[in-house]
C-alpha positions as CSV (number, residue, x, y, z in Angstrom):
1,X,0.0,0.0,0.0
2,X,1.3,3.5,-0.8
3,X,1.7,6.1,1.8
4,X,-1.3,8.0,0.5
5,X,-3.5,4.9,0.6
6,X,-2.4,4.1,4.1
7,X,-3.0,7.6,5.2
8,X,-6.5,7.7,3.6
9,X,-7.4,4.3,5.1
10,X,-6.3,5.6,8.6
11,X,-8.4,8.8,8.2
12,X,-11.5,6.8,7.1
13,X,-11.1,4.4,9.9
14,X,-10.8,7.2,12.5
15,X,-13.7,9.2,10.9
16,X,-15.9,6.1,11.0
17,X,-14.9,5.5,14.7
18,X,-15.7,9.1,15.6
19,X,-19.0,9.0,13.7
20,X,-19.9,5.7,15.4
21,X,-19.2,7.1,18.8
22,X,-21.0,10.4,18.3
23,X,-24.1,9.2,16.5
24,X,-25.9,8.0,19.6
25,X,-25.3,11.4,21.2
26,X,-26.5,13.2,18.2
27,X,-29.6,11.1,17.6
28,X,-30.6,10.8,21.2
29,X,-30.3,14.6,21.8
30,X,-32.5,15.3,18.8
31,X,-35.4,13.3,20.2
32,X,-35.5,15.2,23.5
33,X,-34.5,18.7,22.4
34,X,-37.2,21.3,22.9
35,X,-38.1,23.4,19.9
36,X,-35.7,26.3,19.4
37,X,-37.3,29.7,20.0
38,X,-36.3,32.9,18.4
39,X,-35.0,35.1,21.3
40,X,-36.2,38.1,19.5
41,X,-39.7,36.6,19.6
42,X,-39.3,35.9,23.3
43,X,-38.2,39.5,24.0
44,X,-41.2,40.8,22.1
45,X,-43.4,38.5,24.1
46,X,-42.0,39.9,27.4
47,X,-42.7,43.5,26.1
48,X,-46.3,42.7,24.9
49,X,-47.1,40.8,28.2
50,X,-45.2,43.5,30.3
51,X,-43.4,40.8,32.3
52,X,-40.1,39.2,32.8
53,X,-39.8,35.8,31.3
54,X,-37.3,33.6,33.1
55,X,-35.0,30.9,31.7
56,X,-37.1,28.1,33.2
57,X,-40.5,29.5,32.2
58,X,-42.6,27.9,29.5
59,X,-41.4,30.1,26.6
60,X,-43.8,28.7,24.1
61,X,-46.8,29.6,26.3
62,X,-45.6,33.2,26.6
63,X,-44.8,33.6,23.0
64,X,-48.1,32.2,21.8
65,X,-50.3,34.1,24.3
66,X,-48.5,37.4,23.6
67,X,-49.4,37.1,19.9
68,X,-53.1,37.5,21.0
69,X,-52.7,40.7,23.0
70,X,-55.2,43.3,21.8
71,X,-57.4,40.9,19.8
72,X,-61.0,42.0,20.4
73,X,-63.6,40.0,22.2
74,X,-66.2,38.4,20.1
75,X,-68.8,35.9,21.5
76,X,-68.2,32.6,19.8
77,X,-65.1,33.9,18.1
78,X,-62.1,31.6,17.5
79,X,-59.6,33.6,15.5
80,X,-57.7,36.9,15.6
81,X,-60.6,38.9,14.2
82,X,-62.3,38.2,17.6
83,X,-62.2,35.6,20.2
84,X,-64.1,34.8,23.5
85,X,-62.6,33.6,26.7
86,X,-63.1,29.8,26.2
87,X,-62.2,30.1,22.6
88,X,-58.9,31.7,23.6
89,X,-58.0,29.0,26.2
90,X,-59.0,26.3,23.7
91,X,-56.8,27.8,21.0
92,X,-53.8,28.3,23.3
93,X,-54.0,24.7,24.7
94,X,-54.3,23.3,21.2
95,X,-51.3,25.3,19.9
96,X,-49.0,25.0,22.9
97,X,-49.9,21.7,24.5
98,X,-51.7,19.9,21.7
99,X,-54.7,19.3,24.0
100,X,-58.3,19.8,22.9
101,X,-60.4,21.5,25.5
102,X,-64.2,21.7,25.7
103,X,-65.6,24.9,24.2
104,X,-67.3,26.6,27.2
105,X,-65.8,27.9,30.5
106,X,-68.0,25.6,32.6
107,X,-67.3,22.5,30.5
108,X,-63.5,23.3,30.7
109,X,-63.8,23.6,34.5
110,X,-66.0,20.5,34.9
111,X,-64.5,18.1,32.3
112,X,-61.0,19.2,31.5
113,X,-59.6,20.2,34.9
114,X,-58.7,19.1,38.3
115,X,-59.3,21.7,41.0
116,X,-56.2,23.6,42.2
117,X,-56.1,26.2,45.1
118,X,-55.2,29.7,44.0
119,X,-51.9,29.6,46.0
120,X,-50.8,26.5,44.1
121,X,-51.4,27.7,40.5
122,X,-48.6,27.1,38.0
123,X,-48.1,28.6,34.6
124,X,-50.6,27.2,32.1
125,X,-53.3,26.4,34.7
126,X,-56.7,27.7,34.0
127,X,-58.4,30.2,36.2
128,X,-62.2,30.3,36.5
129,X,-64.6,33.1,37.5
130,X,-68.4,33.3,38.2
131,X,-70.6,36.1,37.1
132,X,-71.9,37.0,40.6
133,X,-75.4,35.5,39.9
134,X,-74.5,31.8,40.0
135,X,-71.4,31.4,42.1
136,X,-71.1,27.6,41.4
137,X,-70.8,28.0,37.6
138,X,-67.9,29.3,35.6
139,X,-68.8,32.1,33.2
140,X,-65.2,33.2,32.4
141,X,-61.8,31.5,32.0
142,X,-58.2,32.6,31.6
143,X,-54.7,31.1,31.6
144,X,-52.5,31.7,34.6
145,X,-49.0,33.0,33.7
146,X,-47.1,33.7,36.9
147,X,-46.8,36.2,39.8
148,X,-50.5,36.4,40.2
149,X,-51.0,37.4,36.5
150,X,-53.3,35.7,34.0
151,X,-54.2,36.3,30.3
152,X,-57.8,36.2,29.1
153,X,-60.3,37.6,26.6
154,X,-62.1,40.4,28.4
155,X,-65.5,41.4,27.0
156,X,-64.6,45.1,27.2
157,X,-60.8,45.1,26.5
158,X,-60.2,42.0,24.4
159,X,-57.2,39.8,25.1
160,X,-55.3,41.3,28.0
161,X,-53.2,40.4,31.0
162,X,-54.7,41.1,34.5
163,X,-53.9,40.5,38.1
164,X,-55.8,38.0,40.2
165,X,-55.5,40.5,43.1
166,X,-57.7,43.0,41.2
167,X,-60.9,43.6,43.2
168,X,-63.2,42.4,40.5
169,X,-61.4,39.1,40.0
170,X,-61.1,38.5,43.8
171,X,-64.8,39.0,44.1
172,X,-65.7,36.6,41.2
173,X,-63.0,34.0,41.8
174,X,-64.4,30.4,41.4
175,X,-61.4,28.1,41.2
176,X,-58.1,27.3,39.5
177,X,-57.8,24.2,37.3
178,X,-54.9,21.9,36.2
179,X,-55.8,20.5,32.8
180,X,-55.9,16.6,33.0
């Protein structure tokens, strides 16, 4: 064998060995890697939501919900021309978690959720409110973000972030819900 052939054979053997050793790492990491997010999108989401988004937060939830800020409320609506509260929660859960929720606030509370105390809410949990007339039935729903803040489709202001500590929401609080 010539020197060139011997050299080429050595390189191919080492390249094959390196590829064989690295392939399990490459292929196993691909299966578990979270989708890459554009950090510019994340920064825009933080601005739109007017909140800090930490490294360990659910970035996809914040980016997706922020895209809806300012969309007007429309009873029965399911798109960016207008959306109601349960349409909003259904749409976000489908897009972020690939989970299909029931279509009304009360059905989401009753059939899709396990009750969670307000102090134990985690990002992505649903928050339910009553209308003041029937305090046992959910008439409004939103998605808990963090630090006492939630996003929802308000009948008067469209999709917006509010505080659970606001007097209105304290008075009309029904329950928190972890989606099953």
